[in-house]
N, C-alpha and C positions, 0 to 999 in steps of 0.2 A: 503493499499501499506506500504509495509515497504523498508527500507532503500536505497535497492540495488537500486529496482525500483526509486525509487525516484532521485537519483544520477543518475541512465541510464536514466531516463527524462529529470535534469537535462541539461545535459550532451550530448543530443541530442539537445535539443532547443538551448543551447548554441553556439554549433560546426556549426548549421546551421545559425546562425548571423554573427560567428564567418568568418565560408567559405564566404558567399555571401560580409559581406564587404572585407578580407583579398585580394580576391580575385580579387577582383574589384579595389583594394587602387594597386594594381601590375599591370592588366591590364582589358582590357572591360569584365565585365565578359561573354556576350556572345558571345565575338571571342575564349574561352577559351574551351581546350579540354576535353570534358567529363572525362574521365581519368585524369586529373588535379582536378576536383575540386571532383570527387570522393575520390581520396585520401586525398585533404585540411580535407575533410569531415571528415574521418577514423581519420583521423591522428588529429584532434583538440577532435573529442566525447574522443579518449582517453586521450589524454593529459586534458581535462576537467572533464572526472571521477578520474583520478591521483589526479587532483589539491580537488578537490571538497574531493574526501576522506582522503585526508591527512590532508586538514582542520580540518574535521571531528573528524581523529581520536589523531590530536592533536593538538585540540584550541586553549588551552593556549600557548604552543609552538611556535605556528605556527602566533599569531597575536604578540606575546610579539619579536619574527623575525623581522617581518614585521614592529614593533613599529621601532626599530633601525633606527639611523640618517645617518647613513653610510648604512646600505641596501635600504631604502625609496630614498635616494637622487640618488646611483647608479640606481634604479631600474627605478626611474622617468625622470633619465638623458638616460639613455640606450636606453629606450625602444622607448623615441621620437627621438632619432637616425637612432634606427633599423626602426621606421616608416619612415624614410625621407630615408631610403637607399632601403627600399622597395617599395618607392613612381612610381606609373609610371611618367614619363617623358612626355607622350605625351599631357597631355595638357587637356585630356576629361574629366577629374572632374572641371575644371574651368565650363567648358562648362555644365555640368551637373545640376539638380534641387539643389540649395543649400543644400534641408533638407537632399539628400540623398547623397551628400557631407561629410557633416556632420555626418552621422551616418556610413560611408566608415570609415571617419578618428577617430571615437569615439569610436566607436566596436573596431576598429583596434588596435589599443593604448593600451584598457583596456583589449586584448585579448593577446597583446604583451609582456603585463606589469604583469598580471597575470600569464602566462605561463613560462615568466623568474623567475618572482617571484619562483613561483611553482620551476624548476628546480635546484634555486641558492639555496633555504631550504635544498634541496634532498643531493647535495652535498655537504653542510657545514656538515650534521650532519649523511652523511655517510661516515666513514673513517677508515684507517690504523693505529694504531698508528706504529709509526717507531721500529724496534725489528731489531737493527744494527748484521746482516749477514757479512758470508765471505766466500764469492763466489772466485772462483781461477778468474785470471787477464785474465786468457785463455778465460774464457766465453765470454770475449769483443771479440774476434776471433769465438769464435764460434756460439754467437748470428747473428753477420754478414754473413752467409756462405749461409741462405736462400736468402738475400735480393740481396746479390752477384749471385745466381745462377737464379736467377727472373730477374734481372735489366740488365744481359748480354742477356738475351733474347732479348730484346730490342735492345743491339746492332747484334743482329745476325738477327733483321729485316731492321736496318736501318744503316745498316753497309757504311762506317769508323764511323757513328754515326751523329748528324744532325749540318750544318754550316746553317750560314746565314750572308751577306755581315760586320757585325759586325764579325762572326768568320773568315774571309773569310780576313780582315783587320792584325792579329791576324796571320794570316798564309801567308799572302805577307810579312809580316817586318820580319818574320824568314827565307823568301829567300834573299832578299835587304840588310837587317840589316839596314834599315832606320825607327831605332826606336819613335815612336810617344807613348806619354801616353792619347792618348783620347781617347783607351780604353788601361787600365791597362798595361803598359809595362811587370810588372812582371811577367803575367798570360803569355805574351808573350814568356818571359823568360824560362818559366815552359813548356810551349808546345814546344820551340828551345831546351830544356836541354832532354826532354823524344823521341822529334824524332830525337835524336843522334841514341839513339838503333832502331828505328824502324820508316822508316818515311811514317805515316800515321795518318791520326787523329784519328784510333781506337785505341793507345794505353793511348792517351789523355780521350777518352770515358772511356776507361776502367778502369782507371785511376781513374776517377772522380769517378766512382761505387764502385770501392774496397774502398775509404776514407770515401764517404758520407756512406757505408756501417757500417764500421768501429764506425764511429762517432756516429750511431744509436745503435750500439753492445756495444757502450762504455754508451750509455742510457738505455739498456738496462738489462747493469751490474751495475748503479748507482742504479736503480731502486729494483732492486734484492737483492743490500748491503742494501737498507732503510727497508727493510722487506714484500715487495710482494713478493707472492709465485711464484717461478719459472715456473708454470702452465701459469699463468695468465701473464707474462713476454712474454713466445715466443710466448701465444697468440698477445699481441701486436705486436712481432716481425714478425709475418704471417701476419697480416694486413697491418703494417708497408711496409711489401715486395713486396706486393700484388697491394698495393694503383697504380692505372693506372700511378698518376702523380711524382712518385716515380721512375717510373722507367723511363719514357720519358724523363725528366730534365737531369738525369746525363749524358747524352752519347752527350746531345747538347753541342760544343765549345763557350761557353760563360763564361765568369767572375763572371756572376752574380750565377753560379751555389758552383761556390768553395765558395763566401763569401756568400751566404745563409746556407752553409754548418757552415762556422766558424761563423754567428752567431747562428746557434745551438749550436752548440760547445759551444759558450759564455755563451749560456743560461743553457746549464747543469751544465760545470763550477759552475754557480753562484745560480743555487740549492744548489748544494754539499756544496759549502759556507754558505748559509741559514738554510740548514737542519741541519748541525754540527754546528752552532753557530758561522761561523768564522775559527775552529778549520780545515779545512781542507786546510786553507791558511798557515799554520803552515810548510807545506812541502816547503820544495827547490825545488824539484821535480814540485809540483803541480806548484809554482810562476812559474817555466820555461815555464810551458806548457801555464801557461796562458800569461803571454808576449809573448811567438811565437805565439798565439793566436790571442791578439792584435793588432800585428802589421800585420800581415798577414788579418785581419777586415782591418786594416787602410792601407793598400798598394794597399786591391782589389779593393776599390770605393771608390769615394769621399768622399761618405760621412761616411764613416768606423771610421776615427780620432774622430769627435765628437760626434760618440757614444762610444768609448771605455772612448775619457775625461771624458762625462757624468758619464757615471757606475763606473768610477774610483774614482771621487769624491765622488759619494754616495755611495760606498764601503769604505772609508775612511771614512767616517761619521758615516757610521753602523758598522765597526768593527776596532773601535779606539784602540783597544787591537792589530791591526795588523799596526796600522800606519805607521809603519817606512820600514816593509816589501813593502805593496803598495803603498807607494810612490816610494819608490827604483822601485820596477815596471813599474811605470810610468813614471817615469823618464826615466830607462835606452829607455823603450818602447819610448820614446818621441824624443830618442837625436838618434836612431837606426832608426827612423821614417825619422829625417831631414837630416840624415848622407848620409841614399838613397837616397830619394830624390831630396836633394841637390847636395852634390858633387859628388857621384856614376854616377847618371842619368846626372850632365854635362860630367863625362868621358865619358860617353858609349853617349852621344850625343843623348841624348834620347828627341824629339821634347815636351815642352811643352802642354797642352792640354787647350782650347778655353774657356777663362773665361765666355767666352758667352754662354757656357752651363749651369751655375748656372742659367741666366736670364730667361729658358721656362714661369715662371708666369707671370712678368712682359712685357713678348712680348706676351703675348695672351691678356692678358687685354688691351695694347695698340691695337693691331688688333681687337679684338671685338670691344672698343669704337667707333673705324673708322669707323670699318662696317657697325655698328648702327648709326652711326651718333652725334655720341653721343659730351658733349661741351665742344670743344678745342681755343683755341684760337689760334689768329691768328702767333703767335710766336711757339704753341706749334705743329701745324699744318707743321710750315717749321720746325723746328730739326724735325720729326716725318719723313717727307719727304725727310730729309738729310740721311735717315737711308736708309731709302727705298721707293721710289714711294708712295703716300696713295692708288693707284689705285691699286698697288698690291699689299700692305697689304689687302687691300679688298678681293680682289681674290684669296692670297693663305691663309686667312683664315681658316681653320681647327679648329673648337672648343677641338679637343682631341687630336692634336698635332701640335708642333710648327716647325718641318722638312720642310714645305712648305714654309715656313717664310724664320728662318734660315740659309737654305740652298739655297734661290734664289740666283742667279748669281748676282744680284744687291742691295744687303746686302751689307750691307756699317758698319760692327758691329767697324771699326777704330771711329770713328764719336765719339761712348760711351765710349769707353776706353782712347779717346784722353781727354775726362773732364767728368771721372764720376759720378764726384758730379752732375752737372747740368744732369744725365742724374737721377740721385737718385730724384731731384728733383724734377725734370719733372714729373717722372715717379708720386710723391706722389700727387703734384698737379691736375695732370688731375685723377686719382683715385679718390681725396676728393673731386672733383668735375661730376662723373660720378660713384658713389660708389655701384649705383643695377649693372652698368654694368656691373664693376668691379669684385664684388661678382659672380655675373654670367658665366663669364671668369673663375674666381677661381673656382668654382664646377664643371666644366667641366670637367677642364683637369688634377681634382684631383679625378676625381667622379672612378678611378680605385683599387682609394684609403680606401673611403669611402661605394662606393653604390654597392649592393650587383644585383638590379636591372638596368641590361646595358640600357643606354639610346637611344630611338630608333634609332637619330640620331646618336649614337655613334658607336663603337666595342671593342675587347675585343682581342689583340694580346695572343695566347697563348701557343702552342709548335710547336717547328719545325718538319717536319717530311720528310726532304730529304736534301740535298743538294744544295744549292744555285747553277741555272744549269748555271749563267752567269760567269763563274771564270776561269782564264790564266793556273789553274795548273790542270784539268781534274779530276779532284774528282768529282765523280760523287756515287749518292746513290747506290750500288749494296747488294742486300738485300742477304744473307748467305742459307735462307730456303725459300722458295716462301710462304710454309705453317703458320710459324710462322710468315713474315712480313705480312699474309692474316689477320690473328686472329687478333694480335694487331693492324695493321690498323684501323681493321675494328670498333675493341672496341674503340678507340681515337675518330672514325669518328663521332662516336653514343654520344660522350660524347660533343664534341664539337656540336654539332646538339639537343640533349635533355637534356644536363644538364650541359650547359655551365656552368648559372647563379648559381645553386649548388655547383659547382664543381672547376668554372673555374675564378669567382672571389674574390679576395685574402679579402675584406672585409668579406665573411664568415666566414673564419678561423681565423679573426681578433676578427669577435664575441667570437665563443668559446674560444680563448687563453682568453680571457675579462671577460666571465663570470665565466670560472675556476679559471683563476687568482683572482677574487675578492673573491669565493668560499676560495681559499686555505690562502686569508689572513684573513679573514673572521673568519677561524680556529688556525692557526699557530702567527697572528701576520703583522701588518703591513708589517716588513724586506720584506715577503713573494714576495711583491710587486715588491721586485728587480727582483726577478724570470722572469716578462714579459718584463721587460724594456729595454733588449736588442735588440728585436723582436720588438719593438713599438717605440723605438728611429729609430729604421730603417724605421718604416713609416712616422714615425712624419717627418724625416729629404726628403722624397721623398714627402710631402706637403708640403714643400719649394719651391722644382723643378722639379718634375715629369714630363718630357720630354715628354712623350708617353701613352698610354694605355696598358703595355707588364705588362702580369702577371711575366716573369721571376723576377722582380724588388723585386717581394714581394714570391717570392719561399720559403720564411724562413718560414712564417708561416706556411705552410702547414707542415713541418717536425716540430714549436716547438707545430702545435694544438695535433702533435701525442704525444709529450712529455706529454704538461699539462692535455690531460685525462688521464696518471695514476698519473701524481703527485699528481691532485686534490683530488685522494684517499687516501694517505698520511696527514699523520699530527703529530706533534710533541710537548709536554709541552714547551711553549715558556720561562717557569721560569727553564727549567730544565739544567744542567751545558753542561759547553761544552763538545762533542766528545771526549776524551785525543786521541783514537787511528788514525782517523780519516785520 
């Protein structure tokens, strides 16, 4: 038997074991469609064959790579988190024979470890050295044209754009001029400015299409400038433009679209800084763009300022040669933010957002502990009852959504903020006495961030496909072409029905970003990890206060995943001199 036959046979056997284990990890094997089982078997047959071939052809290099402490540590931890993210929440494995459960978890973990390890090895050893080129800046616009044309078809299908109650809150404010920062008032003013030109949400949706496409064009331009051949850049642009999520989200009148776009742009800027050894920061024009971008991130969502501050501090440390320039940008952005959100908001009579919005996690933990009859003292029961009757806590608790509690008519947040210190001490005491229940509540509420396998009793709020019917402004979905609407709507419905957990769970994109980011760092040095941080900080801050299971909060992950899928193939000598012409 020759080597190819041995590799094929081992791959088939390994794939059989992996398929049974991973499908059973994800859901009951007997309830899985044969097409899914067949696809999984073929997929892992190929992966195992490639892994085994790589090992046999590059044995010394392969073993040396896996022995690197950073590689081994990442693979051990990442494979465990990925295993937990894919695990079914039905609990059927706990009721299965223990030997079967051990088999499922063990083989699944080994499969994930070896498969991710092979991918990391390949990404680390396949690269395009940076060869600086000077494409015309007009290519930014040229690369943006295709996405604009494709995404405009979504606006044709769902004219004048998609709107939910959050969108209508902005729309109401531009008519009443009663401004609130519950949803970022800066976005409201943006809508108000555009609608002085054309009083329709369509102008907002189209502007978002153009701006996100230009950000994508700038990413493509930056990649070409750093040595990726134009034909590969164009392939990436085509895929970026055709990806359905990149088409449906820009036409939604949500502040999250702009916020995600600005996070994407910040990631591109960060890569330009890292790949040029900081020389990108030498330009006053670049500093201005960085500052505007940072201010936009800070004003567009409440977690934006912490993201910028952390990034600024890390850039100050990593690129001390540009310390004064970065510090000046940080100070100017900080001053602008506080002047706008303070005196200017006061001048415009902008009502502040409720601080209760940041308490989603404690709220869910209290509710879960009350519902499960956890350990509470009489004093704690009395205190929680004064915020909301205990029976209402129980009745309104949804493990994945805080709205039914925080918007309950009886909910008295005044009790919380009259003595916030007492609230925090009560929360700390209740959590420490009911730690297991508190962790359960936390994992449920944040599952949209880290879990690929949607909980069986959970949900994923995906994309809007209409204008919310109940509005006072006679706004409704009126497709400009029924044929375009039919094609696009059918496609989006199929994605929700059959590919929800592949396409519409943010953790999928986070996994892609992490693997490609680590591969880039292994090739080019630890500073490359800075490129991942804007989007990971966004996810991290949402882990502290996510209110619902909305994909839109993590839409930036999709955009950055496309960038990282290209950036991972670029490398440079971390010891080379700074690029002076950048």
